PDB file of N, CA, C and O in Angstrom:
ATOM      1  N   MET A   1      -4.680  21.783 -16.234  1.00  0.00           N
ATOM      2  CA  MET A   1      -4.511  21.237 -14.911  1.00  0.00           C
ATOM      3  C   MET A   1      -4.452  19.714 -14.965  1.00  0.00           C
ATOM      4  O   MET A   1      -5.397  19.031 -14.570  1.00  0.00           O
ATOM      5  N   GLN A   2      -3.363  19.207 -15.444  1.00  0.00           N
ATOM      6  CA  GLN A   2      -3.201  17.771 -15.604  1.00  0.00           C
ATOM      7  C   GLN A   2      -2.852  17.068 -14.297  1.00  0.00           C
ATOM      8  O   GLN A   2      -2.980  15.846 -14.211  1.00  0.00           O
ATOM      9  N   ASN A   3      -2.420  17.796 -13.288  1.00  0.00           N
ATOM     10  CA  ASN A   3      -2.017  17.193 -12.024  1.00  0.00           C
ATOM     11  C   ASN A   3      -3.191  16.932 -11.086  1.00  0.00           C
ATOM     12  O   ASN A   3      -3.023  16.285 -10.052  1.00  0.00           O
ATOM     13  N   GLU A   4      -4.389  17.432 -11.438  1.00  0.00           N
ATOM     14  CA  GLU A   4      -5.541  17.213 -10.570  1.00  0.00           C
ATOM     15  C   GLU A   4      -5.986  15.755 -10.648  1.00  0.00           C
ATOM     16  O   GLU A   4      -6.059  15.158 -11.721  1.00  0.00           O
ATOM     17  N   ARG A   5      -6.273  15.219  -9.493  1.00  0.00           N
ATOM     18  CA  ARG A   5      -6.720  13.826  -9.422  1.00  0.00           C
ATOM     19  C   ARG A   5      -8.237  13.788  -9.487  1.00  0.00           C
ATOM     20  O   ARG A   5      -8.913  14.660  -8.940  1.00  0.00           O
ATOM     21  N   THR A   6      -8.763  12.787 -10.149  1.00  0.00           N
ATOM     22  CA  THR A   6     -10.208  12.615 -10.209  1.00  0.00           C
ATOM     23  C   THR A   6     -10.687  11.924  -8.931  1.00  0.00           C
ATOM     24  O   THR A   6      -9.891  11.348  -8.189  1.00  0.00           O
ATOM     25  N   ILE A   7     -11.972  11.988  -8.690  1.00  0.00           N
ATOM     26  CA  ILE A   7     -12.555  11.311  -7.528  1.00  0.00           C
ATOM     27  C   ILE A   7     -12.291   9.818  -7.613  1.00  0.00           C
ATOM     28  O   ILE A   7     -11.996   9.180  -6.602  1.00  0.00           O
ATOM     29  N   GLU A   8     -12.396   9.244  -8.834  1.00  0.00           N
ATOM     30  CA  GLU A   8     -12.151   7.818  -9.017  1.00  0.00           C
ATOM     31  C   GLU A   8     -10.723   7.444  -8.623  1.00  0.00           C
ATOM     32  O   GLU A   8     -10.504   6.405  -8.002  1.00  0.00           O
ATOM     33  N   GLN A   9      -9.760   8.280  -8.979  1.00  0.00           N
ATOM     34  CA  GLN A   9      -8.363   8.009  -8.621  1.00  0.00           C
ATOM     35  C   GLN A   9      -8.173   8.076  -7.114  1.00  0.00           C
ATOM     36  O   GLN A   9      -7.454   7.257  -6.541  1.00  0.00           O
ATOM     37  N   GLU A  10      -8.807   9.037  -6.474  1.00  0.00           N
ATOM     38  CA  GLU A  10      -8.701   9.151  -5.023  1.00  0.00           C
ATOM     39  C   GLU A  10      -9.341   7.937  -4.337  1.00  0.00           C
ATOM     40  O   GLU A  10      -8.799   7.408  -3.367  1.00  0.00           O
ATOM     41  N   LEU A  11     -10.495   7.503  -4.849  1.00  0.00           N
ATOM     42  CA  LEU A  11     -11.149   6.334  -4.273  1.00  0.00           C
ATOM     43  C   LEU A  11     -10.318   5.085  -4.498  1.00  0.00           C
ATOM     44  O   LEU A  11     -10.198   4.256  -3.597  1.00  0.00           O
ATOM     45  N   ASP A  12      -9.740   4.934  -5.690  1.00  0.00           N
ATOM     46  CA  ASP A  12      -8.885   3.779  -5.963  1.00  0.00           C
ATOM     47  C   ASP A  12      -7.751   3.708  -4.949  1.00  0.00           C
ATOM     48  O   ASP A  12      -7.437   2.625  -4.455  1.00  0.00           O
ATOM     49  N   GLU A  13      -7.140   4.827  -4.633  1.00  0.00           N
ATOM     50  CA  GLU A  13      -6.047   4.870  -3.665  1.00  0.00           C
ATOM     51  C   GLU A  13      -6.556   4.543  -2.263  1.00  0.00           C
ATOM     52  O   GLU A  13      -5.920   3.799  -1.517  1.00  0.00           O
ATOM     53  N   GLU A  14      -7.704   5.105  -1.920  1.00  0.00           N
ATOM     54  CA  GLU A  14      -8.267   4.903  -0.587  1.00  0.00           C
ATOM     55  C   GLU A  14      -8.672   3.453  -0.349  1.00  0.00           C
ATOM     56  O   GLU A  14      -8.567   2.949   0.769  1.00  0.00           O
ATOM     57  N   PHE A  15      -9.137   2.782  -1.408  1.00  0.00           N
ATOM     58  CA  PHE A  15      -9.632   1.416  -1.271  1.00  0.00           C
ATOM     59  C   PHE A  15      -8.582   0.351  -1.521  1.00  0.00           C
ATOM     60  O   PHE A  15      -8.920  -0.832  -1.579  1.00  0.00           O
ATOM     61  N   LYS A  16      -7.333   0.723  -1.670  1.00  0.00           N
ATOM     62  CA  LYS A  16      -6.283  -0.282  -1.830  1.00  0.00           C
ATOM     63  C   LYS A  16      -6.237  -1.162  -0.587  1.00  0.00           C
ATOM     64  O   LYS A  16      -6.492  -0.698   0.524  1.00  0.00           O
ATOM     65  N   ASN A  17      -5.916  -2.416  -0.783  1.00  0.00           N
ATOM     66  CA  ASN A  17      -5.935  -3.390   0.300  1.00  0.00           C
ATOM     67  C   ASN A  17      -5.141  -2.920   1.520  1.00  0.00           C
ATOM     68  O   ASN A  17      -5.607  -3.064   2.650  1.00  0.00           O
ATOM     69  N   GLU A  18      -3.954  -2.361   1.304  1.00  0.00           N
ATOM     70  CA  GLU A  18      -3.115  -1.957   2.441  1.00  0.00           C
ATOM     71  C   GLU A  18      -3.687  -0.765   3.212  1.00  0.00           C
ATOM     72  O   GLU A  18      -3.243  -0.481   4.324  1.00  0.00           O
ATOM     73  N   ASN A  19      -4.670  -0.063   2.631  1.00  0.00           N
ATOM     74  CA  ASN A  19      -5.297   1.063   3.326  1.00  0.00           C
ATOM     75  C   ASN A  19      -6.552   0.662   4.083  1.00  0.00           C
ATOM     76  O   ASN A  19      -7.149   1.482   4.780  1.00  0.00           O
ATOM     77  N   LEU A  20      -6.952  -0.588   3.950  1.00  0.00           N
ATOM     78  CA  LEU A  20      -8.151  -1.068   4.623  1.00  0.00           C
ATOM     79  C   LEU A  20      -7.831  -1.566   6.031  1.00  0.00           C
ATOM     80  O   LEU A  20      -6.689  -1.909   6.338  1.00  0.00           O
ATOM     81  N   HIS A  21      -8.840  -1.599   6.863  1.00  0.00           N
ATOM     82  CA  HIS A  21      -8.707  -2.179   8.205  1.00  0.00           C
ATOM     83  C   HIS A  21      -8.250  -3.633   8.037  1.00  0.00           C
ATOM     84  O   HIS A  21      -8.706  -4.305   7.112  1.00  0.00           O
ATOM     85  N   PRO A  22      -7.367  -4.135   8.899  1.00  0.00           N
ATOM     86  CA  PRO A  22      -6.857  -5.501   8.750  1.00  0.00           C
ATOM     87  C   PRO A  22      -7.943  -6.572   8.610  1.00  0.00           C
ATOM     88  O   PRO A  22      -7.759  -7.536   7.867  1.00  0.00           O
ATOM     89  N   THR A  23      -9.065  -6.421   9.309  1.00  0.00           N
ATOM     90  CA  THR A  23     -10.128  -7.408   9.221  1.00  0.00           C
ATOM     91  C   THR A  23     -10.814  -7.385   7.855  1.00  0.00           C
ATOM     92  O   THR A  23     -11.365  -8.398   7.423  1.00  0.00           O
ATOM     93  N   ALA A  24     -10.786  -6.245   7.178  1.00  0.00           N
ATOM     94  CA  ALA A  24     -11.449  -6.113   5.877  1.00  0.00           C
ATOM     95  C   ALA A  24     -10.513  -6.413   4.710  1.00  0.00           C
ATOM     96  O   ALA A  24     -10.965  -6.491   3.567  1.00  0.00           O
ATOM     97  N   GLN A  25      -9.236  -6.580   4.973  1.00  0.00           N
ATOM     98  CA  GLN A  25      -8.272  -6.792   3.896  1.00  0.00           C
ATOM     99  C   GLN A  25      -8.397  -8.176   3.275  1.00  0.00           C
ATOM    100  O   GLN A  25      -8.799  -9.139   3.927  1.00  0.00           O
ATOM    101  N   TYR A  26      -8.041  -8.247   1.992  1.00  0.00           N
ATOM    102  CA  TYR A  26      -7.934  -9.527   1.304  1.00  0.00           C
ATOM    103  C   TYR A  26      -6.716 -10.250   1.846  1.00  0.00           C
ATOM    104  O   TYR A  26      -5.656  -9.648   2.011  1.00  0.00           O
ATOM    105  N   THR A  27      -6.862 -11.527   2.121  1.00  0.00           N
ATOM    106  CA  THR A  27      -5.759 -12.324   2.627  1.00  0.00           C
ATOM    107  C   THR A  27      -5.352 -13.333   1.563  1.00  0.00           C
ATOM    108  O   THR A  27      -6.135 -14.209   1.195  1.00  0.00           O
ATOM    109  N   LYS A  28      -4.130 -13.208   1.073  1.00  0.00           N
ATOM    110  CA  LYS A  28      -3.639 -14.154   0.086  1.00  0.00           C
ATOM    111  C   LYS A  28      -3.243 -15.447   0.809  1.00  0.00           C
ATOM    112  O   LYS A  28      -2.601 -15.422   1.858  1.00  0.00           O
ATOM    113  N   CYS A  29      -3.643 -16.563   0.221  1.00  0.00           N
ATOM    114  CA  CYS A  29      -3.377 -17.849   0.846  1.00  0.00           C
ATOM    115  C   CYS A  29      -2.162 -18.521   0.238  1.00  0.00           C
ATOM    116  O   CYS A  29      -1.872 -18.366  -0.948  1.00  0.00           O
ATOM    117  N   ASP A  30      -1.456 -19.270   1.073  1.00  0.00           N
ATOM    118  CA  ASP A  30      -0.355 -20.071   0.539  1.00  0.00           C
ATOM    119  C   ASP A  30      -0.939 -21.374  -0.018  1.00  0.00           C
ATOM    120  O   ASP A  30      -2.102 -21.682   0.243  1.00  0.00           O
ATOM    121  N   PRO A  31      -0.156 -22.138  -0.774  1.00  0.00           N
ATOM    122  CA  PRO A  31      -0.684 -23.363  -1.409  1.00  0.00           C
ATOM    123  C   PRO A  31      -1.283 -24.362  -0.420  1.00  0.00           C
ATOM    124  O   PRO A  31      -2.263 -25.030  -0.749  1.00  0.00           O
ATOM    125  N   ASP A  32      -0.722 -24.478   0.776  1.00  0.00           N
ATOM    126  CA  ASP A  32      -1.291 -25.392   1.776  1.00  0.00           C
ATOM    127  C   ASP A  32      -2.705 -24.973   2.163  1.00  0.00           C
ATOM    128  O   ASP A  32      -3.600 -25.809   2.291  1.00  0.00           O
ATOM    129  N   HIS A  33      -2.893 -23.675   2.347  1.00  0.00           N
ATOM    130  CA  HIS A  33      -4.221 -23.173   2.693  1.00  0.00           C
ATOM    131  C   HIS A  33      -5.187 -23.362   1.537  1.00  0.00           C
ATOM    132  O   HIS A  33      -6.352 -23.693   1.758  1.00  0.00           O
ATOM    133  N   GLU A  34      -4.728 -23.157   0.306  1.00  0.00           N
ATOM    134  CA  GLU A  34      -5.587 -23.365  -0.864  1.00  0.00           C
ATOM    135  C   GLU A  34      -6.077 -24.807  -0.900  1.00  0.00           C
ATOM    136  O   GLU A  34      -7.236 -25.060  -1.227  1.00  0.00           O
ATOM    137  N   HIS A  35      -5.206 -25.752  -0.569  1.00  0.00           N
ATOM    138  CA  HIS A  35      -5.588 -27.163  -0.539  1.00  0.00           C
ATOM    139  C   HIS A  35      -6.626 -27.413   0.559  1.00  0.00           C
ATOM    140  O   HIS A  35      -7.602 -28.129   0.338  1.00  0.00           O
ATOM    141  N   GLN A  36      -6.420 -26.834   1.726  1.00  0.00           N
ATOM    142  CA  GLN A  36      -7.373 -26.982   2.826  1.00  0.00           C
ATOM    143  C   GLN A  36      -8.737 -26.407   2.436  1.00  0.00           C
ATOM    144  O   GLN A  36      -9.772 -27.005   2.727  1.00  0.00           O
ATOM    145  N   ILE A  37      -8.733 -25.254   1.782  1.00  0.00           N
ATOM    146  CA  ILE A  37      -9.981 -24.625   1.345  1.00  0.00           C
ATOM    147  C   ILE A  37     -10.688 -25.511   0.325  1.00  0.00           C
ATOM    148  O   ILE A  37     -11.911 -25.647   0.362  1.00  0.00           O
ATOM    149  N   ALA A  38      -9.926 -26.114  -0.584  1.00  0.00           N
ATOM    150  CA  ALA A  38     -10.518 -27.009  -1.577  1.00  0.00           C
ATOM    151  C   ALA A  38     -11.180 -28.206  -0.895  1.00  0.00           C
ATOM    152  O   ALA A  38     -12.257 -28.635  -1.310  1.00  0.00           O
ATOM    153  N   LEU A  39     -10.548 -28.745   0.142  1.00  0.00           N
ATOM    154  CA  LEU A  39     -11.146 -29.859   0.892  1.00  0.00           C
ATOM    155  C   LEU A  39     -12.444 -29.441   1.568  1.00  0.00           C
ATOM    156  O   LEU A  39     -13.426 -30.183   1.542  1.00  0.00           O
ATOM    157  N   ILE A  40     -12.453 -28.268   2.167  1.00  0.00           N
ATOM    158  CA  ILE A  40     -13.664 -27.745   2.814  1.00  0.00           C
ATOM    159  C   ILE A  40     -14.771 -27.582   1.776  1.00  0.00           C
ATOM    160  O   ILE A  40     -15.908 -27.994   2.005  1.00  0.00           O
ATOM    161  N   ARG A  41     -14.436 -26.978   0.633  1.00  0.00           N
ATOM    162  CA  ARG A  41     -15.453 -26.767  -0.408  1.00  0.00           C
ATOM    163  C   ARG A  41     -16.012 -28.091  -0.908  1.00  0.00           C
ATOM    164  O   ARG A  41     -17.213 -28.195  -1.156  1.00  0.00           O
ATOM    165  N   PHE A  42     -15.166 -29.104  -1.061  1.00  0.00           N
ATOM    166  CA  PHE A  42     -15.640 -30.407  -1.508  1.00  0.00           C
ATOM    167  C   PHE A  42     -16.616 -30.996  -0.490  1.00  0.00           C
ATOM    168  O   PHE A  42     -17.685 -31.483  -0.859  1.00  0.00           O
ATOM    169  N   ALA A  43     -16.250 -30.951   0.775  1.00  0.00           N
ATOM    170  CA  ALA A  43     -17.110 -31.519   1.821  1.00  0.00           C
ATOM    171  C   ALA A  43     -18.461 -30.806   1.860  1.00  0.00           C
ATOM    172  O   ALA A  43     -19.503 -31.452   1.971  1.00  0.00           O
ATOM    173  N   PHE A  44     -18.445 -29.480   1.771  1.00  0.00           N
ATOM    174  CA  PHE A  44     -19.703 -28.738   1.775  1.00  0.00           C
ATOM    175  C   PHE A  44     -20.499 -29.004   0.502  1.00  0.00           C
ATOM    176  O   PHE A  44     -21.729 -29.025   0.543  1.00  0.00           O
ATOM    177  N   SER A  45     -19.831 -29.205  -0.612  1.00  0.00           N
ATOM    178  CA  SER A  45     -20.505 -29.524  -1.862  1.00  0.00           C
ATOM    179  C   SER A  45     -21.320 -30.804  -1.724  1.00  0.00           C
ATOM    180  O   SER A  45     -22.448 -30.891  -2.207  1.00  0.00           O
ATOM    181  N   GLU A  46     -20.736 -31.788  -1.062  1.00  0.00           N
ATOM    182  CA  GLU A  46     -21.459 -33.040  -0.841  1.00  0.00           C
ATOM    183  C   GLU A  46     -22.704 -32.804   0.012  1.00  0.00           C
ATOM    184  O   GLU A  46     -23.747 -33.413  -0.228  1.00  0.00           O
ATOM    185  N   MET A  47     -22.599 -31.933   0.994  1.00  0.00           N
ATOM    186  CA  MET A  47     -23.750 -31.629   1.846  1.00  0.00           C
ATOM    187  C   MET A  47     -24.821 -30.889   1.047  1.00  0.00           C
ATOM    188  O   MET A  47     -26.008 -31.179   1.196  1.00  0.00           O
ATOM    189  N   TYR A  48     -24.412 -29.926   0.192  1.00  0.00           N
ATOM    190  CA  TYR A  48     -25.380 -29.224  -0.661  1.00  0.00           C
ATOM    191  C   TYR A  48     -26.125 -30.217  -1.550  1.00  0.00           C
ATOM    192  O   TYR A  48     -27.340 -30.108  -1.719  1.00  0.00           O
ATOM    193  N   LYS A  49     -25.404 -31.182  -2.117  1.00  0.00           N
ATOM    194  CA  LYS A  49     -26.039 -32.202  -2.972  1.00  0.00           C
ATOM    195  C   LYS A  49     -27.055 -33.012  -2.172  1.00  0.00           C
ATOM    196  O   LYS A  49     -28.145 -33.306  -2.663  1.00  0.00           O
ATOM    197  N   CYS A  50     -26.699 -33.370  -0.950  1.00  0.00           N
ATOM    198  CA  CYS A  50     -27.599 -34.118  -0.073  1.00  0.00           C
ATOM    199  C   CYS A  50     -28.862 -33.294   0.203  1.00  0.00           C
ATOM    200  O   CYS A  50     -29.975 -33.815   0.126  1.00  0.00           O
ATOM    201  N   PHE A  51     -28.689 -32.035   0.519  1.00  0.00           N
ATOM    202  CA  PHE A  51     -29.839 -31.161   0.758  1.00  0.00           C
ATOM    203  C   PHE A  51     -30.735 -31.126  -0.470  1.00  0.00           C
ATOM    204  O   PHE A  51     -31.955 -31.244  -0.355  1.00  0.00           O
ATOM    205  N   ASP A  52     -30.130 -30.962  -1.656  1.00  0.00           N
ATOM    206  CA  ASP A  52     -30.909 -30.877  -2.897  1.00  0.00           C
ATOM    207  C   ASP A  52     -31.720 -32.139  -3.149  1.00  0.00           C
ATOM    208  O   ASP A  52     -32.838 -32.072  -3.661  1.00  0.00           O
ATOM    209  N   GLU A  53     -31.164 -33.280  -2.792  1.00  0.00           N
ATOM    210  CA  GLU A  53     -31.849 -34.558  -3.030  1.00  0.00           C
ATOM    211  C   GLU A  53     -32.941 -34.848  -2.006  1.00  0.00           C
ATOM    212  O   GLU A  53     -33.966 -35.436  -2.349  1.00  0.00           O
ATOM    213  N   ILE A  54     -32.737 -34.448  -0.766  1.00  0.00           N
ATOM    214  CA  ILE A  54     -33.620 -34.890   0.314  1.00  0.00           C
ATOM    215  C   ILE A  54     -34.628 -33.829   0.754  1.00  0.00           C
ATOM    216  O   ILE A  54     -35.797 -34.143   0.982  1.00  0.00           O
ATOM    217  N   LEU A  55     -34.189 -32.586   0.874  1.00  0.00           N
ATOM    218  CA  LEU A  55     -35.052 -31.568   1.473  1.00  0.00           C
ATOM    219  C   LEU A  55     -36.033 -30.974   0.472  1.00  0.00           C
ATOM    220  O   LEU A  55     -35.680 -30.696  -0.674  1.00  0.00           O
ATOM    221  N   LEU A  56     -37.256 -30.785   0.916  1.00  0.00           N
ATOM    222  CA  LEU A  56     -38.260 -30.068   0.131  1.00  0.00           C
ATOM    223  C   LEU A  56     -38.090 -28.573   0.386  1.00  0.00           C
ATOM    224  O   LEU A  56     -37.487 -28.170   1.380  1.00  0.00           O
ATOM    225  N   ASP A  57     -38.623 -27.758  -0.515  1.00  0.00           N
ATOM    226  CA  ASP A  57     -38.576 -26.318  -0.307  1.00  0.00           C
ATOM    227  C   ASP A  57     -39.476 -25.932   0.851  1.00  0.00           C
ATOM    228  O   ASP A  57     -40.683 -26.174   0.822  1.00  0.00           O
ATOM    229  N   SER A  58     -38.889 -25.337   1.860  1.00  0.00           N
ATOM    230  CA  SER A  58     -39.642 -24.880   3.030  1.00  0.00           C
ATOM    231  C   SER A  58     -38.813 -23.822   3.739  1.00  0.00           C
ATOM    232  O   SER A  58     -37.642 -23.615   3.420  1.00  0.00           O
ATOM    233  N   ARG A  59     -39.420 -23.173   4.680  1.00  0.00           N
ATOM    234  CA  ARG A  59     -38.689 -22.179   5.474  1.00  0.00           C
ATOM    235  C   ARG A  59     -37.521 -22.847   6.196  1.00  0.00           C
ATOM    236  O   ARG A  59     -36.423 -22.294   6.272  1.00  0.00           O
ATOM    237  N   GLU A  60     -37.776 -24.043   6.722  1.00  0.00           N
ATOM    238  CA  GLU A  60     -36.748 -24.756   7.485  1.00  0.00           C
ATOM    239  C   GLU A  60     -35.572 -25.172   6.593  1.00  0.00           C
ATOM    240  O   GLU A  60     -34.413 -25.041   6.989  1.00  0.00           O
ATOM    241  N   SER A  61     -35.871 -25.668   5.398  1.00  0.00           N
ATOM    242  CA  SER A  61     -34.771 -26.072   4.514  1.00  0.00           C
ATOM    243  C   SER A  61     -34.004 -24.848   4.014  1.00  0.00           C
ATOM    244  O   SER A  61     -32.791 -24.907   3.808  1.00  0.00           O
ATOM    245  N   SER A  62     -34.712 -23.752   3.824  1.00  0.00           N
ATOM    246  CA  SER A  62     -34.039 -22.514   3.429  1.00  0.00           C
ATOM    247  C   SER A  62     -33.084 -22.047   4.522  1.00  0.00           C
ATOM    248  O   SER A  62     -31.961 -21.629   4.239  1.00  0.00           O
ATOM    249  N   LEU A  63     -33.535 -22.121   5.765  1.00  0.00           N
ATOM    250  CA  LEU A  63     -32.669 -21.767   6.897  1.00  0.00           C
ATOM    251  C   LEU A  63     -31.474 -22.715   6.992  1.00  0.00           C
ATOM    252  O   LEU A  63     -30.352 -22.285   7.259  1.00  0.00           O
ATOM    253  N   ALA A  64     -31.725 -24.010   6.771  1.00  0.00           N
ATOM    254  CA  ALA A  64     -30.640 -24.992   6.821  1.00  0.00           C
ATOM    255  C   ALA A  64     -29.589 -24.687   5.759  1.00  0.00           C
ATOM    256  O   ALA A  64     -28.390 -24.755   6.033  1.00  0.00           O
ATOM    257  N   ARG A  65     -30.034 -24.348   4.546  1.00  0.00           N
ATOM    258  CA  ARG A  65     -29.097 -24.000   3.475  1.00  0.00           C
ATOM    259  C   ARG A  65     -28.302 -22.735   3.821  1.00  0.00           C
ATOM    260  O   ARG A  65     -27.094 -22.658   3.596  1.00  0.00           O
ATOM    261  N   THR A  66     -29.004 -21.760   4.368  1.00  0.00           N
ATOM    262  CA  THR A  66     -28.329 -20.509   4.754  1.00  0.00           C
ATOM    263  C   THR A  66     -27.274 -20.778   5.822  1.00  0.00           C
ATOM    264  O   THR A  66     -26.162 -20.254   5.745  1.00  0.00           O
ATOM    265  N   LYS A  67     -27.614 -21.583   6.807  1.00  0.00           N
ATOM    266  CA  LYS A  67     -26.660 -21.900   7.877  1.00  0.00           C
ATOM    267  C   LYS A  67     -25.486 -22.719   7.347  1.00  0.00           C
ATOM    268  O   LYS A  67     -24.357 -22.570   7.815  1.00  0.00           O
ATOM    269  N   LEU A  68     -25.758 -23.585   6.369  1.00  0.00           N
ATOM    270  CA  LEU A  68     -24.671 -24.352   5.757  1.00  0.00           C
ATOM    271  C   LEU A  68     -23.712 -23.413   5.016  1.00  0.00           C
ATOM    272  O   LEU A  68     -22.493 -23.553   5.120  1.00  0.00           O
ATOM    273  N   GLU A  69     -24.272 -22.456   4.271  1.00  0.00           N
ATOM    274  CA  GLU A  69     -23.437 -21.460   3.585  1.00  0.00           C
ATOM    275  C   GLU A  69     -22.617 -20.659   4.592  1.00  0.00           C
ATOM    276  O   GLU A  69     -21.441 -20.373   4.371  1.00  0.00           O
ATOM    277  N   GLU A  70     -23.258 -20.307   5.691  1.00  0.00           N
ATOM    278  CA  GLU A  70     -22.566 -19.553   6.735  1.00  0.00           C
ATOM    279  C   GLU A  70     -21.434 -20.377   7.350  1.00  0.00           C
ATOM    280  O   GLU A  70     -20.340 -19.861   7.576  1.00  0.00           O
ATOM    281  N   ALA A  71     -21.697 -21.647   7.617  1.00  0.00           N
ATOM    282  CA  ALA A  71     -20.668 -22.528   8.176  1.00  0.00           C
ATOM    283  C   ALA A  71     -19.489 -22.657   7.217  1.00  0.00           C
ATOM    284  O   ALA A  71     -18.336 -22.652   7.647  1.00  0.00           O
ATOM    285  N   GLN A  72     -19.771 -22.771   5.921  1.00  0.00           N
ATOM    286  CA  GLN A  72     -18.692 -22.848   4.932  1.00  0.00           C
ATOM    287  C   GLN A  72     -17.861 -21.571   4.948  1.00  0.00           C
ATOM    288  O   GLN A  72     -16.631 -21.620   4.930  1.00  0.00           O
ATOM    289  N   MET A  73     -18.540 -20.433   4.983  1.00  0.00           N
ATOM    290  CA  MET A  73     -17.831 -19.156   5.007  1.00  0.00           C
ATOM    291  C   MET A  73     -16.897 -19.069   6.215  1.00  0.00           C
ATOM    292  O   MET A  73     -15.732 -18.698   6.079  1.00  0.00           O
ATOM    293  N   TRP A  74     -17.416 -19.414   7.399  1.00  0.00           N
ATOM    294  CA  TRP A  74     -16.603 -19.318   8.609  1.00  0.00           C
ATOM    295  C   TRP A  74     -15.451 -20.330   8.589  1.00  0.00           C
ATOM    296  O   TRP A  74     -14.355 -20.029   9.062  1.00  0.00           O
ATOM    297  N   ALA A  75     -15.693 -21.507   8.054  1.00  0.00           N
ATOM    298  CA  ALA A  75     -14.623 -22.505   7.972  1.00  0.00           C
ATOM    299  C   ALA A  75     -13.488 -22.001   7.086  1.00  0.00           C
ATOM    300  O   ALA A  75     -12.315 -22.125   7.438  1.00  0.00           O
ATOM    301  N   ILE A  76     -13.840 -21.435   5.944  1.00  0.00           N
ATOM    302  CA  ILE A  76     -12.811 -20.912   5.031  1.00  0.00           C
ATOM    303  C   ILE A  76     -12.125 -19.703   5.645  1.00  0.00           C
ATOM    304  O   ILE A  76     -10.908 -19.554   5.539  1.00  0.00           O
ATOM    305  N   LYS A  77     -12.897 -18.845   6.282  1.00  0.00           N
ATOM    306  CA  LYS A  77     -12.297 -17.675   6.925  1.00  0.00           C
ATOM    307  C   LYS A  77     -11.326 -18.097   8.025  1.00  0.00           C
ATOM    308  O   LYS A  77     -10.295 -17.455   8.225  1.00  0.00           O
ATOM    309  N   SER A  78     -11.650 -19.166   8.732  1.00  0.00           N
ATOM    310  CA  SER A  78     -10.740 -19.624   9.788  1.00  0.00           C
ATOM    311  C   SER A  78      -9.415 -20.098   9.208  1.00  0.00           C
ATOM    312  O   SER A  78      -8.375 -19.987   9.858  1.00  0.00           O
ATOM    313  N   ILE A  79      -9.447 -20.620   8.000  1.00  0.00           N
ATOM    314  CA  ILE A  79      -8.200 -21.044   7.342  1.00  0.00           C
ATOM    315  C   ILE A  79      -7.388 -19.831   6.917  1.00  0.00           C
ATOM    316  O   ILE A  79      -6.167 -19.817   7.072  1.00  0.00           O
ATOM    317  N   THR A  80      -8.051 -18.813   6.384  1.00  0.00           N
ATOM    318  CA  THR A  80      -7.317 -17.665   5.847  1.00  0.00           C
ATOM    319  C   THR A  80      -6.905 -16.657   6.908  1.00  0.00           C
ATOM    320  O   THR A  80      -5.937 -15.924   6.707  1.00  0.00           O
ATOM    321  N   ARG A  81      -7.603 -16.600   8.019  1.00  0.00           N
ATOM    322  CA  ARG A  81      -7.331 -15.562   9.025  1.00  0.00           C
ATOM    323  C   ARG A  81      -6.596 -16.037  10.259  1.00  0.00           C
ATOM    324  O   ARG A  81      -5.878 -15.254  10.881  1.00  0.00           O
ATOM    325  N   GLU A  82      -6.751 -17.277  10.629  1.00  0.00           N
ATOM    326  CA  GLU A  82      -6.187 -17.772  11.878  1.00  0.00           C
ATOM    327  C   GLU A  82      -4.843 -18.449  11.607  1.00  0.00           C
ATOM    328  O   GLU A  82      -4.647 -19.056  10.555  1.00  0.00           O
ATOM    329  N   PRO A  83      -3.920 -18.339  12.567  1.00  0.00           N
ATOM    330  CA  PRO A  83      -2.676 -19.104  12.429  1.00  0.00           C
ATOM    331  C   PRO A  83      -3.014 -20.583  12.457  1.00  0.00           C
ATOM    332  O   PRO A  83      -3.819 -21.031  13.274  1.00  0.00           O
ATOM    333  N   GLN A  84      -2.407 -21.323  11.579  1.00  0.00           N
ATOM    334  CA  GLN A  84      -2.702 -22.741  11.501  1.00  0.00           C
ATOM    335  C   GLN A  84      -1.850 -23.531  12.498  1.00  0.00           C
ATOM    336  O   GLN A  84      -0.640 -23.327  12.593  1.00  0.00           O
ATOM    337  N   ILE A  85      -2.487 -24.419  13.224  1.00  0.00           N
ATOM    338  CA  ILE A  85      -1.800 -25.287  14.175  1.00  0.00           C
ATOM    339  C   ILE A  85      -1.645 -26.647  13.511  1.00  0.00           C
ATOM    340  O   ILE A  85      -2.626 -27.272  13.105  1.00  0.00           O
ATOM    341  N   LEU A  86      -0.428 -27.083  13.408  1.00  0.00           N
ATOM    342  CA  LEU A  86      -0.183 -28.367  12.751  1.00  0.00           C
ATOM    343  C   LEU A  86      -0.599 -29.481  13.693  1.00  0.00           C
ATOM    344  O   LEU A  86      -0.231 -29.498  14.868  1.00  0.00           O
ATOM    345  N   LYS A  87      -1.370 -30.406  13.156  1.00  0.00           N
ATOM    346  CA  LYS A  87      -1.811 -31.549  13.944  1.00  0.00           C
ATOM    347  C   LYS A  87      -0.776 -32.649  13.857  1.00  0.00           C
ATOM    348  O   LYS A  87      -0.247 -32.934  12.783  1.00  0.00           O
ATOM    349  N   GLU A  88      -0.489 -33.269  14.997  1.00  0.00           N
ATOM    350  CA  GLU A  88       0.440 -34.382  15.009  1.00  0.00           C
ATOM    351  C   GLU A  88      -0.311 -35.653  14.655  1.00  0.00           C
ATOM    352  O   GLU A  88      -1.453 -35.838  15.075  1.00  0.00           O
ATOM    353  N   ASP A  89       0.316 -36.520  13.892  1.00  0.00           N
ATOM    354  CA  ASP A  89      -0.323 -37.790  13.496  1.00  0.00           C
ATOM    355  C   ASP A  89      -0.424 -38.753  14.656  1.00  0.00           C
ATOM    356  O   ASP A  89      -0.933 -39.862  14.496  1.00  0.00           O
TER     357      ASP A  89
END
């Protein structure tokens, strides 16, 4: 019975990007978006460095770091998921 599919093969097919809900799908970025994401990551990196230098370990600093990570995630997601509006100079 060589035509029988294994559970792994069925799961691989089920989990392909095109079979996922649109919100859960991987979004490939164009080069402009990759550049924007790199700028966001650089800016957040500077903030992480500032936190590391200034903040002591505490519940509050832990929350601040978590919120910073969350803000970075949402900023990058906004680049990959939302239509980009070109800003006029």
